[in-house]
C-alpha positions, 0 to 999 in steps of 0.5 A: 500500499503506497502511503504518503508518510513524512509529508507533514514534516516535508520529506520525501514521499515514501512507501511503507514496508510490510513491517511498518504497516505490521507496526501501525496495526500493533500500536492501533489496537494495543497503544500506548505500547513501548518499543520493547514490547512491539519488538516482542510481538514481532520477535525482533529486537529493539535496535532493529525496530528503531529506524521503523519507529522513527520513521513512523513517528517523524511522518505523523502516524505515531507519537511517543510519550516518555515512559509511556510509549508509542500511540497512534496519532490518529491521522490516515495517509489522506489526512497527512497528504492533506496537512502537507498540501495546505502547507505549500505556499505561493512563495515556494512555487511562483514562476517568473512573471511575463509582462508587458506595457500598456502601450504594447501593441496587441500584435506584439502581445501576441508574439509575447505570448507565442514565444514565452509559451504563456496563456497570459501577460501581466500588464505594468507600468514603471516600477512593475506596477500592476494595471492589467491582465490579458489572456489568450482569449482576450487577444483571440477576441481582438483578432476577430474585431477587424483591428489593426492589431499593430495599432491597437495598445493592449491597454484597450482590451485587457482587464484593469484594476482592480477587477483582476484576482491576485494573490500574495507570497505568503498565501498558500497554494491551495488558496491560489488553486481555489481562486484559480478555479472559482474565477475561472482564470488560467493564471494569477499575478503574485503581488506585494505592496509597492515601496511607494504605497501606490499600487501592487508590484508583480513578482511572480505568477501561479497558474494552473500548470504550476499547480497540476506540476505539484500534483505530478510530482507528489504522484511521482514520489519527487520532493516538491 
């Protein structure tokens, strides 16, 4: 059985051994129980069990009390995974934002989006202050209006502040993912207050691809 032990402490995703699964069953049924008594039940030495008990304790499956012994912590592997996911932050997983200026033409914005292989551009003014967002859908609609794309500034078609959904460095990745889904957008600008206190500065981006990558890495047993 593959479980996500170690997630609550930020360790690698691992698979519990059959002996570790047996230890869990013993502690769950008979805990609190000392390491010596667990070893007796398995016909093993205490030293042999020490690494297994350490793994199970650090991963959050077991807890221990001096002079009392081990007892089941009451968290399933799904609960441990949930605890871990809720600790992932935007700061840890943001990527570099792709930006343009309000004066950038729609044609140049389309070229930038193609060359950078992104679905959303963040529109900024001097100092990286966020003023708007333009999506692939916005650019597609602009090509259907018969406008001169080389002469039309991106500011004409972008979504302007304050009607932009954002996230901050301290937000959890789960909060950001919820905003992506709830607001039906492909990317969120990661922002912080500007030094001048006028507006917010774009410092990163979180996309649906960001969230998918974390999910895949968890499934592939690689650190995230």
